[in-house]
N, C-alpha and C positions, 0 to 999 in steps of 0.2 A: 457345516464342516463335516466331512465323513469321519468314520471311526479311525481310519488310518491317518488321516490328516490331523486329527486330535492327538493321536499317539505321538506323531512326529513333533507336533508343537510342544507336547509335554516333555519329550526327550530333550528338545532344544532348550526349553526353559530350564530344565533341571541340570543340564550339562554345560550350558553356555559359559558360565563363570569359571568353572574348573578348566574347561578347554582353553578359554582365553588366557588364563594364568599359565597354563602349560606352554602355550605358544609364546607368550610374552617372555618367559624365562629364556627362550632360545632365540628369539627374533627381536632385535633392538628397536626397530621402527614401528610405531603404533599403527600406522596405516597398513603396513605389511601384515601385522598381527590380525587386523580386522579382515583383510583380504583372505588370509589363510583360513581364518575361522569360517568365513562364508563358503570357501571351497569345501571345507569338511562337511558343513551342513548341506551343501548342494549334493555332495556324494551320497549323503544319507537319503535325501529325497529321491535321487536317481535310483539308488539301490531299492528303495521301497517301490518306486514306480515299476521297476523291472522285476519285482517280486523276488529279489535275492534274499535267501534266508540269512538272517543275522542272529546268531545265538546269544551273544553277549554284547549288547549295543554299546555300552560304555567302553569296554575294551576295544571294540571295533572302531569307535570314534577316535580314541587316542592313537590307535595304530594308523588310521588314516591321517590324523594330524601330524604324526611323526613322519610319515612318508611325504606329506606335502611340504614339511619343513626341509627335509632332505632335498627334495626337488627344487625348492626355492633357493637353497644354498648352492646347488649344482649350477643353476642358471647364473648365479652371481659369483661363482667360484673365484675368478681372478680378483675381484674386489674383496671377497671374503678372506681369501688367503693373505691378502696384503700384509698386515702387520701382526696377525694373530698367532700364526704357527710359530711356536717357540722351541728352540733346541738349546743345548748348552755347548759352547765351544770347548776346545781342549784346555783353554785357559780358565774355564769356569764361568764365562760371561754368557748371559742369555742372548740368543741370536734369533731374530724373527726371519720369516721367509723373505720379507721385504729387504732385509739386510744382505741376502745372498743373491737375490735376483737382480738382473740388470734393470736400471731405472727406465720407466716407460717413456720418458721424454729425453733419453740420452742419444737418440738417433735411430735410424731405421734398422741397423744391424742389431742393436740392443733390444729394440722393440720386438723384433722377430725372435731373438733368443728367448726373451721373456715369455712370449706367447707359446713357443715350443716347449719350454720347461713347464709351464703351467698345464699345458695340454697333456704332457707326459705324466705329470703328477696326478691329474684327474683320471687318466686311463689306468694308472697303476692302482689308484684307490678303488676304481670300479672293478678291478680284477679280484679284489679281496673278497673272501666270504663275508656275508652281511654282518655277522657278529663281530668279526675283526674290524671291518670298516667302521661300524657304528662306534665301537669303543675308541678307536683311533681318532675319529672326527670329534666325538664328544670331549675327549681328554685333551687332545692337542690343538684343535681348532676352536672349539666352543669354550674350552677352559674349565670344564667340570672336573672335580676331583674324583678319584676312584670311589671314595666313600659316597659322594653324591650320586654317582652313576649306579652304584650297588643299591642304594636306598630306593632309587627310582625304578630300577629294573628288577630287583630281587635276585640278581646274579651276584655270586660271591666275589669279593675283592680279588682273591687269588685267581679265579677264573678270568676276571677282567684283565688282570696283569698278564696272564698267559696269552690271552687273545691279542692284547696290544703288542706283546713281544713278537708273536708270529707276524702281525701286521708290519711291524718295523723291519723284521728280517726280510719279508717279501719286498717291501718298498726299497730297502737298501739294495737288494739284489737287482730288482727291476730297474731302478734308476741309476745304477752304477755306470752303465754304458753311456747314457746321455750325459752324465756328469763328466766322465772321462773325455768324451768327445768335445765338450765345451771347454774343458781345462786345457786341452791341447792348443787351442786357439790363442 
C-alpha cells in the first residue's frame, strides 16, 4: 500500500464511526446511511486521486456528508415532505404538509396539483441563501430544535432564529401566488 493509500485508510478508520453516527441522526434508513457513508469516502479517494488539497480532512468529510444528505433528501423530497413539515393553524393545531396537499391518489387533477405545489416549494427552498435554507430544513423538516442546531453548527440561537425568519418570509412571499391560484379553484 502506498503512503497516500495508508493515510486514506487511517482517515477512514478514524472517522468512519463518527461520520456514520452523523449521517444516522439525519437519515432514518440504515441502508441509505451506509450508501451515503460510502459516497463520502469515495469523494475522499477521488479528491486524493485528483490531488485536491484538503486542509482539514475531518471538517471536509463532515461538509461532504452534509451535502450528500441534502442531495439525498432533494431526490426524495416529495416523500420526505410527506408528513414531517409542521405548522400551526390559526386554531393552534399542528398541521403537516400532508394535511394541506391534495391526496396523491385522489385523482389526476389532485395529483397534478400536488406535484406542482411540491415542485414550487422545492424551487422556493432552492432560492434561499444556504444558511437560511439549511436552518429551515433542519428545524422544519428534520425536526431539530434550535438548541441542537446551535450545538452542532456553533451558530448562535438568535442568528438561527433570524435566518429562519428570513426564510419563512421569503417562502411566504414566493409561494403566495401559487397558493392564491389554487385557492381560486
